[in-house]
N, C-alpha and C positions, 0 to 999 in steps of 0.2 A: 077602837083600835086603829091606828094609822099605819099598820105594817103593809108593805107592798106585797104583790103576788109572788108566790114561790115558784112560778112556772119556769124561770130560767134555770138551766142546768148548772150544777156546781162544777166549776172548772178544776177543782182539786179532786184528784182521784186516789192519791197515795200519800202517806206520811212516812218519810224515812226518819227513823228514830236512832239516836245514839245516846245511850245512858252510860256514864262513866263515873269512876271514883275520883277522889282527890289525887293530886300529884304526890308521889312518894317523898318529895322534898318538903311537903307541907305548905308550899307557896303556889297557889293556882293562878296568880296574877299574870305570869308570862303566857300561860295557855289562854286565858280569857282575852288578853290584849291581842294576841296573834289571831285568835279565832274571829273576834269581832271586827278587826281592822284589815285582815288579810284574807283568811280562808272563806268565811261566810260570804263576803261581797263577791268573791270570784265565782261563786256558784251561779250567780245571776246571768252569766254568759250563756247558760244552758236554757234554751227556749221553754222547756217544760217545767223549770223551777219557778213556782209561783211566789214563794216566800220562805224565809228561814227565820226561825225563832229559837231562843234559848232561855233557860231558867236555871237557877242555882238554889241549893239548900243552905239556909243559915243555921247556926246552932239552935236558935229558937224554933225554926221549922222542924228540926230533927226531934225536938222534945215532944211534939204533938203528932208524930206519925202514928197512924192507927195500926198499920201492919208493915213489917219490914223483916222478911225472912232472910235466911243466911245468904250472903252475897248481895242481895238486893238492899240490905241495910247499909251498905257502903256507897250507894249511889248518891253522888253529890251534884252532878250536872246532867241536864236534859237538853238535848238539841232535837228539833224537829224541822225537817225541810218538807214543805208542802209542794207536791208535784202534780202536774196535769198531763194532758196528752201532748205528745205521744208517750205513753207510760214506759214501755219497755226500753225504747231508745234513750229516754231520759235517765232511767235508773242506770243503764249501762254506761252512758256518757258521764254521769255523776261519779261512778266508780273509776272510770278512766281518767277523769280530771284529777281525782285525788292522787292517783299514781303519778300523773304528769307533774303535779305540784311537788310531790315528794322527790322526784328525779331532779328538779331544778332547785332543791333546797328550801322549798317553801312549805314544808311539813315538819317543822322542827320539834314540835311538842306532841307526844303521844301519851294520852292518859290511860290508866288501867281501865279496861273495858268490861262492862257488865252485860250490855246487850247492844246489838247493832242489826238493823234490818228494815226493809220496806214493808209496810202493812197497808192493806186496802182500806180506804175510808168506807165505813159501813153506814154510819148515821151522823147527821149534823143537825143540831137543834139549838135555837135561841130560846132563852127563858121567856115566858109569857110577858113579863114586865119590860123586856127589852124590845125596842122597836125595830132593830136591824134585822135583816133577813138571816135565815139559818146559815146561808153560804158565806156570810162575811163575818161571822163571830170572831175568828182569830185576828181580824184586822181592826176590831174595836179595841181601843186602849184598855189594857187590863193590868192588874197589880201583880198577878202571878197565876199559877195554875194549881189545881189539885189533881194529882196523877194517880190512877189506879191501874196496876198491871196484874192481869190474871193469866194463869197458865192452865192448860188442860189437866184435869185430875188423872186421866189415864195415861198421860205422857205420850199420846199418839202424835203422829206427824200432822194430822189434819188434812192430808192429801187424799182425794178420792179421784182416781183416774189421772192424778198429777196436774190438773189444770185449775178449774174454777171453784172447786169445793173448798170450804173453810173449816171442815172438821167440826169438833165439838164447840168451838167458840166462834159465834157469828155475832148477830145483833145483841146489844144489851137488852134484857127484857123490858117491856114497856113500863112496868111498875117501877123498876129501878131508875129508868130514864126520867120518868115523871117526878119521882122523889128528888132526884138531883136538881132538876130544873126549878122545883118549888123551893129549894133551899136559898135563903137570903144570902146574897153575895155571889151566887153562881149566875153568870150572865149567859152561859151557853155551854153545850157539851158536844164534843166530837168523839166518835168511837171508831177505832181501827181494829182490824183482825188480820192475822197472817193468812196468806193465800199461796197455794202451790205454784201458781204461775209467776209469782214474784220472788221466789227463792233463788238465791245465788250462793255459790260455794263459800264466799267470805262472810256471809251473814251468820248470826247466832242461830243455833238450832232451837226447835221447840215451837209449839203452837200457842200463840199469845193473843190476848185482847188487851188493848191499851185504850183507856178512857181518859180524855183530857177535859177537865172542867175549867173554863176560863172565868177568872174571878175579878170582880170590881169592888171587893172589900178586902180588908186585911187577910192575907192567906191563913195566918194562924187562927184568926177568929172563925173563918169559914171552916177550917179543919175541925174545930170543936163542934160545929153544927153537923158535920158529916160523919162523925165517928160512929154513931149508932147505925147509920145507913150502910156504911162500908161493911159492918159486921153481918149484914143481911145479904150481901152479895155472895156469889158462888153456888147458888142453888141450881144453876143450869149446866153443871158439869165442869165448873171452873174452880180454881183455888187462887185466892188473892195472894200475890207475892209482895206487892208494895202498894201502900195507900198513904200518900204523903203530899204536903204542900211544898211548892217551890216558888221562889220570888223572881219577878222579872228583873233582867239586867238593867242597871241604870247607865245610860250612855255617858261615856267619859268618866265613869266611876266604876270600872269593871270589877274592882275588888269588893264593892259594897255587899252584894248578896252572898258572897262566899267567905266573908270574914269569919275567922275562928278565934 
């Protein structure tokens, strides 16, 4: 194996997720064009923003979803901003920048929201067959993701003392992580969970764990391989809300993954 040492610290600490539905007009292209060419690039002015990525669900993707509970079944778009130190100032500056852009007329499209919030990065793993380091998996070219969103069964906030505790949902169990990484087409897995110190008033409520599987094979094909595994999740106090493939955005073909 020619993989490098994993001694270097992962500079990504947080993932800010925005999961939205399609536009009420039925045409998502104005949103995708604005977000890719205006909104997302502007976030890189913030020193703590490491990367911004987005994916969309095609009609074929939706046909092979393993789980999609009420509300979550309408999720069409997934955006994730990877953030590093300084975490709290970066999250707050990110929110302030959004307000500033809106004030100058550069937030023209608001999609129906399902979930919005910053989650702590808990685990980062590359598949054994992939030579890149765990910390760079999101930057390796990928064809899409398989997203698993789990909520706490007890509905608790997950706060213990209001600071660093993660409640019922922390790390993905080792056996589940290993099974994901052994699945053909899964290049790596990053896992995030809600944290009391990252909560803000404008974020969606609830205790979540979000697992992002980065795919280097056709997302629908990999979804078929993961279906049985997803059914075995949730034994650590969680309930799967959404388990679904999403495709990477094609540059200068913004409508491609969201065609209906």
